[in-house]
GUTOR-349652 format. One record per residue: x, y, z of N, C-alpha, C in turn; residue number from 1; residue in one letter. Coordinates in steps of 0.02 Angstrom, whole numbers. Layout:
BEGIN
> n_c1:n_c2:n_c3:ca_c1:ca_c2:ca_c3:c_c1:c_c2:c_c3:nr:rest
> X:Y:Z:X:Y:Z:X:Y:Z:NUM:a;
...
END
This chain:
BEGIN
> n_c1:n_c2:n_c3:ca_c1:ca_c2:ca_c3:c_c1:c_c2:c_c3:nr:rest
> 969:-811:-1846:880:-777:-1812:913:-790:-1743:1:m;
> 907:-694:-1698:903:-708:-1640:836:-717:-1604:2:p;
> 855:-752:-1544:788:-811:-1530:795:-775:-1448:3:t;
> 742:-766:-1421:737:-785:-1318:715:-823:-1306:4:t;
> 726:-843:-1251:687:-909:-1212:682:-890:-1155:5:a;
> 646:-802:-1133:611:-779:-1110:553:-834:-1077:6:i;
> 535:-838:-1008:452:-888:-988:412:-817:-966:7:d;
> 364:-812:-1018:330:-757:-1010:276:-789:-923:8:l;
> 281:-861:-918:236:-896:-873:259:-920:-803:9:t;
> 359:-868:-802:392:-902:-760:360:-875:-692:10:s;
> 365:-899:-639:338:-857:-546:371:-795:-546:11:p;
> 463:-805:-554:514:-746:-588:484:-698:-593:12:d;
> 457:-705:-682:448:-656:-715:392:-619:-730:13:v;
> 345:-656:-677:281:-616:-669:294:-587:-610:14:i;
> 335:-586:-581:350:-557:-486:389:-502:-517:15:a;
> 434:-482:-569:482:-428:-600:505:-429:-652:16:n;
> 472:-437:-702:507:-426:-790:569:-398:-781:17:p;
> 562:-338:-765:602:-295:-764:653:-300:-781:18:y;
> 695:-359:-743:789:-367:-726:786:-407:-810:19:p;
> 734:-476:-817:734:-510:-872:737:-494:-931:20:f;
> 698:-404:-943:680:-376:-990:751:-331:-1015:21:f;
> 799:-302:-994:849:-300:-953:873:-319:-998:22:a;
> 883:-386:-975:944:-444:-1010:939:-451:-1077:23:a;
> 858:-465:-1092:846:-442:-1180:861:-398:-1216:24:e;
> 861:-358:-1178:856:-297:-1218:922:-290:-1214:25:r;
> 977:-326:-1163:1055:-274:-1195:1070:-363:-1245:26:a;
> 1021:-412:-1281:1040:-468:-1338:1002:-413:-1399:27:r;
> 951:-397:-1394:920:-393:-1453:880:-354:-1441:28:n;
> 828:-301:-1499:785:-249:-1487:734:-292:-1490:29:a;
> 747:-348:-1542:701:-421:-1537:712:-457:-1567:30:v;
> 671:-505:-1538:691:-557:-1556:642:-627:-1553:31:a;
> 662:-675:-1583:597:-747:-1562:594:-779:-1531:32:w;
> 520:-778:-1521:513:-827:-1445:465:-902:-1495:33:h;
> 506:-943:-1468:481:-1009:-1515:419:-1026:-1452:34:e;
> 425:-1048:-1385:363:-1048:-1329:308:-1000:-1374:35:r;
> 283:-963:-1372:224:-903:-1389:198:-926:-1487:36:s;
> 268:-936:-1509:234:-924:-1593:263:-875:-1608:37:g;
> 287:-826:-1595:308:-733:-1627:370:-689:-1598:38:m;
> 368:-662:-1635:444:-615:-1614:415:-549:-1554:39:w;
> 438:-540:-1507:445:-484:-1456:483:-440:-1452:40:l;
> 472:-368:-1428:515:-323:-1438:571:-314:-1390:41:t;
> 607:-258:-1340:633:-265:-1294:670:-200:-1279:42:f;
> 626:-161:-1341:652:-101:-1325:603:-62:-1354:43:d;
> 584:22:-1355:564:92:-1353:544:93:-1418:44:h;
> 605:82:-1457:584:111:-1525:572:53:-1563:45:a;
> 587:-11:-1556:538:-56:-1590:489:-79:-1566:46:a;
> 450:-64:-1500:375:-67:-1496:351:-7:-1501:47:a;
> 344:31:-1501:322:94:-1546:313:78:-1618:48:n;
> 394:49:-1668:353:39:-1717:311:-4:-1728:49:a;
> 318:-58:-1679:252:-118:-1687:186:-99:-1692:50:v;
> 179:-41:-1644:108:0:-1634:110:36:-1689:51:l;
> 145:72:-1714:125:128:-1782:148:89:-1842:52:r;
> 142:26:-1851:166:-1:-1939:96:-11:-1976:53:h;
> 99:8:-2005:20:-12:-2056:40:-102:-2076:54:r;
> 84:-98:-2072:92:-177:-2104:76:-221:-2069:55:g;
> 68:-202:-2010:43:-252:-1956:-8:-224:-1945:56:l;
> -51:-278:-1915:-130:-247:-1876:-147:-281:-1824:57:g;
> -188:-281:-1795:-250:-333:-1748:-305:-358:-1801:58:r;
> -269:-440:-1804:-317:-483:-1840:-335:-548:-1802:59:i;
> -418:-518:-1787:-441:-565:-1743:-454:-645:-1787:60:w;
> -442:-668:-1717:-443:-748:-1753:-486:-783:-1691:61:q;
> -540:-828:-1684:-563:-850:-1645:-545:-894:-1616:62:d;
> -568:-889:-1555:-481:-955:-1502:-556:-1011:-1506:63:r;
> -524:-1063:-1522:-535:-1131:-1523:-562:-1189:-1440:64:q;
> -592:-1217:-1453:-661:-1203:-1485:-699:-1190:-1534:65:p;
> -731:-1150:-1537:-727:-1108:-1589:-846:-1096:-1553:66:a;
> -843:-1162:-1565:-939:-1158:-1531:-938:-1133:-1447:67:d;
> -901:-1171:-1418:-888:-1165:-1350:-882:-1098:-1343:68:y;
> -823:-1080:-1359:-781:-1013:-1352:-832:-948:-1389:69:l;
> -901:-969:-1443:-934:-924:-1462:-952:-849:-1406:70:e;
> -962:-856:-1360:-993:-788:-1319:-926:-764:-1319:71:p;
> -868:-788:-1305:-800:-766:-1299:-781:-726:-1353:72:f;
> -788:-747:-1424:-772:-728:-1474:-808:-680:-1516:73:n;
> -872:-661:-1506:-932:-642:-1517:-905:-569:-1477:74:l;
> -894:-560:-1452:-869:-481:-1394:-818:-455:-1445:75:l;
> -770:-512:-1431:-696:-458:-1460:-730:-467:-1569:76:h;
> -751:-491:-1591:-774:-498:-1650:-781:-456:-1689:77:r;
> -816:-411:-1647:-831:-325:-1654:-823:-284:-1612:78:h;
> -764:-263:-1600:-726:-232:-1547:-684:-193:-1604:79:q;
> -674:-138:-1591:-638:-89:-1634:-555:-102:-1632:80:m;
> -541:-131:-1539:-454:-177:-1528:-450:-202:-1573:81:m;
> -503:-267:-1615:-472:-321:-1645:-492:-304:-1725:82:e;
> -510:-257:-1722:-497:-214:-1797:-452:-175:-1822:83:n;
> -440:-194:-1922:-408:-120:-1932:-452:-81:-1974:84:e;
> -440:-60:-2026:-482:-20:-2088:-472:-46:-2129:85:p;
> -562:-19:-2150:-603:-6:-2144:-630:-32:-2080:86:p;
> -637:-58:-2059:-686:-82:-2013:-659:-41:-1943:87:d;
> -616:-46:-1921:-560:-26:-1875:-607:77:-1859:88:h;
> -600:103:-1912:-585:177:-1947:-692:180:-1957:89:t;
> -714:132:-1960:-815:156:-1944:-821:144:-1872:90:r;
> -789:102:-1842:-809:79:-1749:-771:144:-1726:91:l;
> -720:163:-1722:-675:209:-1670:-725:270:-1693:92:r;
> -719:289:-1769:-764:347:-1790:-844:334:-1725:93:r;
> -895:280:-1715:-951:311:-1711:-945:311:-1647:94:l;
> -881:262:-1617:-878:251:-1539:-861:333:-1495:95:v;
> -795:349:-1535:-772:399:-1516:-794:443:-1533:96:g;
> -853:454:-1564:-874:510:-1566:-938:507:-1515:97:g;
> -985:462:-1496:-1023:449:-1433:-978:482:-1364:98:a;
> -922:467:-1393:-861:422:-1308:-841:526:-1277:99:f;
> -840:547:-1332:-804:613:-1312:-866:661:-1352:100:g;
> -915:663:-1343:-986:712:-1342:-1001:746:-1264:101:r;
> -929:771:-1241:-939:790:-1164:-934:759:-1105:102:g;
> -933:689:-1117:-963:649:-1085:-912:633:-1003:103:h;
> -843:640:-1017:-787:628:-1010:-776:686:-955:104:i;
> -781:753:-968:-762:789:-941:-799:824:-884:105:e;
> -864:803:-878:-910:802:-846:-950:751:-802:106:r;
> -890:718:-774:-884:672:-751:-842:696:-691:107:m;
> -806:735:-674:-742:772:-655:-768:782:-589:108:r;
> -832:826:-550:-837:835:-500:-869:778:-443:109:p;
> -908:722:-523:-937:689:-512:-876:595:-483:110:r;
> -820:603:-510:-770:571:-494:-728:589:-404:111:i;
> -751:658:-403:-709:697:-325:-748:638:-276:112:r;
> -826:668:-302:-881:655:-246:-867:572:-253:113:e;
> -852:521:-278:-845:449:-268:-774:450:-238:114:l;
> -735:480:-257:-676:445:-206:-683:498:-164:115:a;
> -676:556:-110:-718:590:-52:-774:516:-24:116:a;
> -827:504:-42:-874:450:-26:-820:360:-6:117:f;
> -803:366:-32:-756:292:-18:-689:290:18:118:l;
> -691:344:11:-605:378:54:-625:374:123:119:l;
> -684:399:144:-735:404:192:-752:347:220:120:g;
> -769:288:198:-795:224:197:-729:177:256:121:q;
> -672:222:233:-606:140:272:-604:165:325:122:v;
> -561:120:372:-530:133:419:-437:171:408:123:d;
> -441:224:410:-387:241:385:-293:225:428:124:r;
> -309:188:485:-297:149:519:-272:90:498:125:a;
> -277:50:406:-277:17:385:-327:-10:343:126:g;
> -304:5:273:-381:-45:226:-315:-58:167:127:f;
> -370:-116:137:-355:-111:69:-360:-59:18:128:d;
> -314:-28:-5:-339:34:-53:-337:5:-131:129:v;
> -330:-65:-136:-379:-82:-195:-443:-120:-214:130:i;
> -436:-151:-155:-526:-166:-142:-580:-98:-112:131:g;
> -537:-54:-56:-609:-12:-46:-612:70:-67:132:d;
> -549:70:-122:-528:139:-159:-523:128:-241:133:y;
> -451:83:-245:-416:103:-331:-489:30:-361:134:a;
> -525:13:-338:-569:-61:-397:-621:-3:-394:135:e;
> -660:14:-329:-754:50:-336:-736:97:-393:136:p;
> -700:135:-388:-696:217:-420:-719:171:-469:137:l;
> -676:161:-519:-691:158:-578:-729:129:-611:138:p;
> -749:60:-565:-811:20:-575:-865:78:-591:139:v;
> -886:114:-532:-934:146:-528:-927:211:-590:140:l;
> -876:221:-594:-887:290:-641:-900:275:-714:141:v;
> -874:213:-728:-884:202:-804:-970:161:-811:142:i;
> -981:112:-741:-1046:128:-750:-1081:169:-762:143:a;
> -1116:216:-722:-1124:263:-745:-1115:315:-792:144:e;
> -1075:331:-820:-1057:364:-883:-1098:328:-928:145:l;
> -1095:263:-932:-1113:210:-1002:-1201:210:-971:146:l;
> -1197:223:-905:-1288:215:-886:-1312:152:-876:147:g;
> -1247:96:-837:-1283:53:-803:-1310:51:-738:148:v;
> -1336:24:-731:-1363:36:-623:-1314:2:-604:149:p;
> -1301:50:-571:-1249:73:-487:-1258:13:-471:150:r;
> -1323:-49:-451:-1350:-85:-415:-1273:-138:-453:151:s;
> -1287:-130:-530:-1209:-207:-556:-1171:-194:-549:152:l;
> -1124:-142:-530:-1047:-139:-539:-1000:-179:-483:153:a;
> -1042:-212:-450:-987:-277:-436:-987:-313:-468:154:p;
> -1045:-339:-511:-1035:-407:-576:-1001:-394:-617:155:q;
> -1019:-317:-640:-956:-292:-674:-906:-316:-671:156:l;
> -889:-284:-617:-785:-313:-593:-785:-391:-612:157:r;
> -841:-421:-595:-841:-476:-611:-816:-525:-643:158:q;
> -865:-489:-687:-866:-526:-763:-818:-501:-807:159:w;
> -784:-426:-780:-737:-409:-820:-651:-470:-821:160:s;
> -670:-457:-741:-602:-512:-706:-589:-573:-746:161:q;
> -638:-603:-752:-664:-674:-786:-636:-679:-852:162:a;
> -637:-620:-901:-658:-585:-957:-570:-596:-997:163:i;
> -546:-558:-948:-480:-514:-960:-414:-586:-916:164:v;
> -433:-636:-892:-400:-683:-886:-384:-733:-927:165:k;
> -435:-715:-991:-415:-765:-1056:-372:-720:-1099:166:m;
> -355:-665:-1089:-281:-649:-1117:-197:-664:-1099:167:y;
> -195:-672:-1033:-130:-719:-1023:-119:-746:-1061:168:e;
> -44:-789:-1073:-41:-831:-1112:-56:-893:-1113:169:v;
> -71:-933:-1045:-95:-997:-1076:-144:-1000:-1020:170:a;
> -194:-997:-1017:-271:-1003:-971:-285:-1051:-957:171:p;
> -300:-1089:-899:-306:-1159:-886:-384:-1171:-902:172:p;
> -425:-1239:-898:-490:-1241:-941:-519:-1205:-895:173:p;
> -513:-1218:-824:-560:-1166:-751:-595:-1109:-803:174:l;
> -525:-1071:-791:-521:-994:-806:-570:-987:-871:175:v;
> -549:-1029:-952:-600:-1029:-1004:-664:-1031:-995:176:v;
> -696:-1091:-934:-765:-1087:-920:-791:-1031:-909:177:a;
> -733:-1000:-841:-759:-935:-792:-776:-872:-871:178:a;
> -748:-863:-913:-751:-819:-965:-795:-831:-1008:179:a;
> -796:-852:-1038:-855:-903:-1039:-950:-896:-1033:180:v;
> -946:-904:-975:-991:-899:-924:-1015:-806:-935:181:a;
> -947:-765:-915:-956:-720:-910:-975:-673:-967:182:a;
> -964:-695:-1023:-951:-656:-1068:-1019:-665:-1094:183:a;
> -1072:-738:-1064:-1121:-741:-1101:-1171:-693:-1058:184:t;
> -1162:-681:-977:-1200:-651:-935:-1199:-573:-949:185:e;
> -1132:-535:-966:-1124:-466:-975:-1161:-477:-1049:186:f;
> -1165:-484:-1111:-1173:-473:-1168:-1258:-454:-1139:187:s;
> -1275:-520:-1140:-1363:-528:-1121:-1381:-467:-1087:188:a;
> -1348:-457:-1011:-1359:-368:-962:-1348:-320:-1006:189:t;
> -1300:-302:-1063:-1297:-259:-1089:-1341:-234:-1151:190:l;
> -1348:-331:-1194:-1421:-308:-1249:-1472:-292:-1207:191:r;
> -1513:-324:-1175:-1550:-270:-1136:-1576:-214:-1134:192:e;
> -1521:-170:-1089:-1485:-115:-1090:-1505:-65:-1131:193:l;
> -1474:-100:-1190:-1449:-70:-1239:-1524:-61:-1296:194:a;
> -1568:-124:-1289:-1613:-130:-1333:-1712:-52:-1287:195:r;
> -1672:-66:-1201:-1711:-5:-1178:-1719:48:-1189:196:e;
> -1629:94:-1211:-1612:128:-1237:-1616:145:-1307:197:r;
> -1661:100:-1338:-1691:99:-1402:-1780:138:-1398:198:a;
> -1782:134:-1367:-1866:138:-1359:-1858:216:-1310:199:t;
> -1796:203:-1263:-1807:279:-1203:-1749:310:-1191:200:r;
> -1692:350:-1232:-1668:350:-1233:-1635:411:-1166:201:p;
> -1593:400:-1139:-1569:443:-1080:-1507:479:-1088:202:a;
> -1494:501:-1018:-1414:554:-1052:-1356:524:-1045:203:d;
> -1346:458:-1073:-1288:424:-1035:-1253:416:-1115:204:d;
> -1196:358:-1122:-1166:338:-1161:-1201:284:-1217:205:l;
> -1230:236:-1174:-1277:201:-1218:-1285:209:-1225:206:l;
> -1335:276:-1225:-1423:302:-1280:-1386:326:-1330:207:s;
> -1311:359:-1332:-1260:410:-1384:-1240:338:-1445:208:d;
> -1234:284:-1402:-1195:218:-1469:-1262:191:-1487:209:l;
> -1325:185:-1446:-1384:164:-1496:-1405:191:-1549:210:v;
> -1388:282:-1540:-1431:296:-1557:-1375:300:-1640:211:a;
> -1318:268:-1645:-1257:271:-1693:-1291:231:-1756:212:t;
> -1263:218:-1810:-1267:172:-1850:-1247:88:-1834:213:e;
> -1236:91:-1755:-1173:27:-1738:-1234:-17:-1745:214:l;
> -1230:-98:-1777:-1293:-135:-1755:-1300:-160:-1683:215:t;
> -1357:-197:-1645:-1309:-215:-1610:-1288:-226:-1557:216:e;
> -1234:-285:-1593:-1186:-343:-1575:-1149:-290:-1553:217:q;
> -1152:-223:-1641:-1065:-195:-1610:-1076:-120:-1540:218:e;
> -1124:-123:-1523:-1135:-78:-1469:-1141:-106:-1426:219:v;
> -1153:-189:-1380:-1158:-227:-1354:-1074:-234:-1328:220:v;
> -1041:-257:-1391:-975:-246:-1396:-929:-185:-1392:221:a;
> -949:-143:-1410:-901:-58:-1400:-939:-43:-1310:222:s;
> -990:-72:-1298:-998:-93:-1215:-954:-100:-1151:223:a;
> -955:-147:-1192:-930:-211:-1148:-830:-190:-1137:224:v;
> -819:-159:-1199:-751:-171:-1210:-732:-94:-1183:225:l;
> -790:-48:-1176:-769:19:-1131:-773:-16:-1071:226:l;
> -829:-45:-1050:-818:-57:-975:-756:-99:-940:227:l;
> -744:-156:-981:-680:-180:-953:-604:-153:-978:228:n;
> -624:-91:-1001:-538:-78:-1031:-534:-26:-965:229:a;
> -599:31:-965:-623:98:-932:-609:78:-865:230:g;
> -610:38:-819:-587:6:-760:-530:-38:-759:231:h;
> -526:-92:-784:-469:-151:-766:-401:-125:-778:232:e;
> -380:-35:-821:-330:-38:-813:-304:23:-756:233:a;
> -391:58:-749:-348:107:-690:-337:71:-642:234:s;
> -399:21:-615:-361:3:-557:-279:-36:-567:235:v;
> -239:-61:-607:-205:-83:-607:-155:-21:-640:236:n;
> -142:18:-647:-139:67:-647:-100:80:-565:237:v;
> -165:114:-558:-144:142:-476:-141:115:-435:238:f;
> -160:53:-443:-108:16:-391:-44:17:-400:239:g;
> -40:-16:-438:72:-14:-481:84:15:-457:240:n;
> 71:85:-508:109:185:-480:109:173:-426:241:g;
> 46:165:-350:45:211:-280:108:150:-256:242:l;
> 86:77:-258:162:34:-238:250:61:-258:243:v;
> 236:85:-322:297:104:-364:319:172:-314:244:g;
> 293:200:-319:293:287:-271:282:289:-178:245:m;
> 253:227:-160:273:228:-94:327:195:-65:246:l;
> 341:130:-123:397:116:-98:472:147:-109:247:q;
> 462:214:-158:516:215:-192:521:302:-128:248:a;
> 480:300:-82:472:363:-39:449:429:-70:249:g;
> 428:412:-104:424:494:-164:355:540:-157:250:v;
> 323:604:-148:267:625:-169:264:661:-211:251:r;
> 240:678:-282:199:741:-308:248:797:-277:252:p;
> 232:868:-302:232:927:-263:189:945:-256:253:e;
> 193:1010:-231:120:1045:-217:111:1090:-275:254:a;
> 141:1097:-341:94:1143:-386:63:1098:-404:255:e;
> 26:1134:-458:-62:1107:-494:-34:1059:-530:256:p;
> 33:1056:-565:54:1002:-625:66:957:-605:257:s;
> 95:917:-525:131:887:-513:98:837:-524:258:a;
> 36:805:-499:-1:790:-496:-8:743:-559:259:v;
> -36:791:-609:-28:744:-691:29:712:-703:260:p;
> 72:740:-670:156:734:-701:154:651:-670:261:l;
> 131:656:-612:162:609:-548:110:527:-576:262:c;
> 76:555:-619:27:511:-654:35:486:-694:263:v;
> 65:515:-750:130:489:-797:177:466:-794:264:e;
> 217:473:-734:249:419:-691:221:347:-668:265:e;
> 184:350:-644:139:285:-620:106:266:-666:266:m;
> 102:287:-746:72:240:-787:144:188:-841:267:l;
> 216:253:-841:239:206:-849:299:160:-818:268:r;
> 282:183:-761:335:130:-716:304:50:-693:269:f;
> 257:51:-706:262:-30:-710:186:-48:-747:270:d;
> 179:-72:-802:117:-63:-851:91:-110:-829:271:s;
> 12:-75:-818:-35:-108:-807:-52:-158:-882:272:a;
> -19:-142:-936:-51:-179:-1007:37:-188:-1012:273:l;
> 54:-272:-1028:117:-285:-1020:142:-296:-1110:274:q;
> 82:-310:-1137:114:-368:-1211:66:-322:-1265:275:l;
> 65:-315:-1292:22:-293:-1342:34:-331:-1447:276:f;
> -22:-377:-1458:0:-440:-1514:-17:-416:-1573:277:e;
> 40:-418:-1639:-21:-394:-1692:21:-442:-1732:278:r;
> -9:-435:-1815:-11:-478:-1858:24:-458:-1913:279:t;
> 69:-473:-1964:102:-450:-2011:65:-464:-2054:280:a;
> 21:-415:-2114:-5:-404:-2172:45:-416:-2206:281:n;
> 84:-395:-2217:160:-446:-2282:209:-426:-2240:282:e;
> 259:-440:-2284:328:-428:-2253:348:-368:-2204:283:d;
> 385:-340:-2151:369:-325:-2146:477:-305:-2084:284:v;
> 496:-263:-2087:550:-237:-2062:537:-194:-1955:285:e;
> 560:-243:-1956:576:-198:-1856:619:-198:-1816:286:i;
> 654:-161:-1835:738:-160:-1771:787:-186:-1815:287:a;
> 760:-211:-1888:798:-268:-1934:800:-296:-1932:288:g;
> 750:-331:-1907:715:-388:-1919:665:-398:-1967:289:r;
> 658:-480:-2006:594:-468:-2041:566:-527:-2015:290:k;
> 500:-479:-2034:439:-503:-2013:396:-515:-2060:291:i;
> 412:-600:-2050:366:-626:-2120:294:-617:-2118:292:a;
> 247:-601:-2168:189:-614:-2175:177:-670:-2134:293:r;
> 113:-656:-2100:93:-693:-2037:93:-735:-2008:294:g;
> 174:-670:-1978:185:-699:-1907:150:-642:-1855:295:q;
> 160:-668:-1813:134:-636:-1737:195:-578:-1714:296:k;
> 189:-506:-1703:255:-496:-1657:224:-468:-1594:297:i;
> 228:-454:-1550:222:-419:-1480:254:-369:-1451:298:a;
> 227:-311:-1450:263:-271:-1411:269:-267:-1343:299:a;
> 341:-282:-1315:295:-263:-1249:344:-198:-1189:300:l;
> 266:-178:-1184:264:-134:-1163:309:-101:-1115:301:l;
> 298:-161:-1044:352:-123:-990:407:-134:-1026:302:g;
> 437:-155:-1044:495:-171:-1059:526:-88:-1075:303:a;
> 499:-76:-1160:473:0:-1197:473:68:-1142:304:a;
> 450:42:-1068:445:91:-1038:490:115:-963:305:n;
> 546:24:-990:606:30:-941:667:50:-986:306:r;
> 671:65:-1040:728:63:-1076:780:129:-1063:307:d;
> 823:101:-1063:853:157:-1035:888:217:-1099:308:p;
> 872:212:-1157:892:237:-1217:850:287:-1212:309:a;
> 779:298:-1192:754:332:-1188:723:367:-1076:310:v;
> 739:327:-1043:728:349:-1001:755:372:-972:311:f;
> 786:415:-893:850:413:-865:832:378:-819:312:e;
> 878:337:-779:859:304:-697:805:271:-715:313:a;
> 793:225:-777:725:216:-789:690:156:-735:314:p;
> 731:111:-687:690:79:-622:674:115:-579:315:d;
> 690:184:-558:699:247:-517:612:269:-538:316:e;
> 564:266:-479:507:309:-484:519:401:-467:317:f;
> 506:436:-519:511:506:-519:475:536:-517:318:r;
> 412:541:-481:372:604:-488:349:660:-543:319:p;
> 409:685:-547:403:760:-583:452:715:-645:320:n;
> 452:660:-687:501:654:-746:452:699:-797:321:r;
> 475:719:-844:465:764:-898:542:745:-948:322:a;
> 516:742:-1004:480:722:-1044:455:656:-1022:323:p;
> 396:616:-1031:387:576:-1007:348:532:-1081:324:n;
> 371:508:-1127:344:475:-1178:347:422:-1183:325:p;
> 303:373:-1110:275:328:-1123:262:289:-1162:326:h;
> 237:210:-1168:194:176:-1238:142:138:-1168:327:l;
> 111:161:-1126:54:116:-1081:-13:136:-1105:328:a;
> -9:204:-1150:-72:187:-1188:-75:167:-1251:329:f;
> -27:135:-1270:-10:104:-1357:10:143:-1394:330:g;
> -4:157:-1447:36:225:-1515:-27:191:-1555:331:a;
> -19:276:-1617:-33:230:-1667:-129:216:-1681:332:g;
> -146:194:-1729:-224:199:-1725:-256:170:-1694:333:i;
> -222:133:-1603:-254:96:-1582:-217:130:-1517:334:h;
> -205:199:-1507:-192:198:-1468:-246:235:-1401:335:f;
> -242:217:-1375:-309:205:-1311:-380:257:-1299:336:c;
> -424:249:-1323:-494:306:-1318:-502:317:-1259:337:l;
> -494:268:-1206:-506:313:-1151:-448:334:-1115:338:g;
> -413:354:-1140:-350:368:-1098:-353:438:-1067:339:a;
> -393:499:-1094:-411:544:-1037:-466:530:-1004:340:p;
> -504:463:-1005:-550:477:-936:-493:437:-911:341:l;
> -452:385:-914:-407:344:-864:-370:405:-843:342:a;
> -355:445:-881:-282:509:-842:-346:557:-789:343:r;
> -396:564:-789:-453:617:-750:-456:577:-694:344:l;
> -463:505:-698:-479:463:-625:-429:463:-586:345:e;
> -371:464:-647:-315:437:-586:-276:505:-568:346:l;
> -289:536:-592:-267:629:-549:-300:646:-463:347:e;
> -386:635:-495:-421:669:-467:-405:613:-382:348:e;
> -432:531:-398:-417:490:-350:-340:481:-307:349:s;
> -274:488:-359:-225:514:-314:-221:572:-270:350:l;
> -243:619:-294:-234:669:-273:-292:705:-227:351:a;
> -356:654:-237:-384:654:-141:-367:630:-102:352:h;
> -299:548:-104:-287:517:-71:-240:555:-50:353:l;
> -201:595:-83:-142:603:-46:-158:685:-6:354:l;
> -197:716:-21:-224:761:6:-251:747:83:355:r;
> -296:682:86:-316:662:164:-257:628:182:356:e;
> -223:581:166:-201:548:192:-113:538:192:357:m;
> -73:620:213:-17:647:200:39:630:206:358:p;
> 17:579:261:62:518:298:66:444:259:359:q;
> 14:430:214:29:359:172:60:332:172:360:l;
> 96:255:187:116:230:186:99:143:195:361:r;
> 145:118:178:118:39:150:105:-12:220:362:l;
> 58:-53:227:75:-78:298:68:-154:268:363:a;
> 87:-179:257:91:-226:223:154:-249:154:364:g;
> 154:-323:148:157:-350:97:99:-344:14:365:s;
> 116:-254:-31:62:-312:-74:65:-358:-124:366:p;
> -8:-393:-120:-16:-464:-143:-27:-470:-216:367:v;
> 18:-454:-267:6:-472:-334:-46:-515:-353:368:p;
> -82:-499:-419:-123:-544:-459:-119:-596:-483:369:r;
> -58:-633:-482:-10:-665:-517:-2:-688:-575:370:g;
> -27:-610:-645:-38:-617:-698:-3:-577:-720:371:t;
> 46:-626:-821:83:-554:-837:52:-510:-879:372:f;
> -10:-528:-930:-18:-475:-962:-53:-427:-943:373:v;
> -84:-445:-904:-104:-390:-865:-112:-385:-798:374:l;
> -50:-344:-786:-24:-340:-725:-40:-287:-641:375:r;
> -20:-307:-618:-65:-278:-553:-79:-303:-485:376:g;
> -108:-281:-441:-108:-325:-378:-166:-340:-354:377:y;
> -183:-375:-306:-242:-408:-299:-276:-369:-230:378:q;
> -197:-350:-196:-226:-311:-137:-178:-273:-120:379:s;
> -175:-188:-99:-122:-171:-60:-141:-131:7:380:v;
> -110:-136:66:-148:-116:115:-89:-73:124:381:r;
> -152:-4:157:-107:71:163:-105:100:226:382:v;
> -93:121:260:-114:167:324:-70:249:322:383:a;
> -84:282:369:-90:348:358:-140:391:389:384:g;
END
């Protein structure tokens, strides 16, 4: 059985996993990782197969101790991302129907307004493009979309950051405690808002969710998922991609299609989500390896998106790369529901930033978050 000893908690791997992925890919497309007790994929074909194979599923298992972690578990137990058909089909149909009811495209002018407002507040001689621009914009957008009061936006970000740190390989006790507290407060806030919408509907996504046959807990879990995924990924994609672009010294060209192409390269080049785990519901074969029923296998999306068999010069940031079949949003039935909104936010915010600051450059070394599964920067100072 092919094995890998890659240490996903190593500071060197966290700082730059791509050389380690390349070395592993040269040996095996799929290998057993004893430390995590699961298989890992290292090329695009194997990751794509994991994401699409119906013999593999997202099977939620409550984190232990279950009583202590019930607030965290409760949010995930009722999320579409942690379920398979038929539950996933029902949840995605209901949430997707509400989400797609004209809510996304109507936000385009508002995204432009918010981008202009946020950039208008900064000192262009030097500012943190994460904290001052990339971070608040998607928080405000998804909060406004759902109908969450704008005053709660800073708290939403704090709750989200606390919860998603639980997705790392080995979260320490303080991280676990913060996630439990955040899940408790987040749920209580969304539950109260949902009950208000049940009696006084508004023109927002939360009202549309409440109007479906989703249970109250499913509405809360779905809203929290949309809030977390709706801004966590956007912040990290923007930061990772912008750093990659500025370090490469390249820019999208002037034609209308250039910014969307550049956004796709931002998504590919330094993946915000590095690992997506699934469990075998039956014996499955991936890249010639037998994944026994009950075993876990993780698609390493960052490794897939740097596979030289699919991407020419994969370690280069090419703003006009096409085609660009990256897996940053996943694939199959769990393909990211919020991908259209994320693309819209990224295109509008990047276009506005480059238009207003054509001489944009890094002003110091970016400060990484120091996490593997959700990869991003804590701060990125720029000037121009």
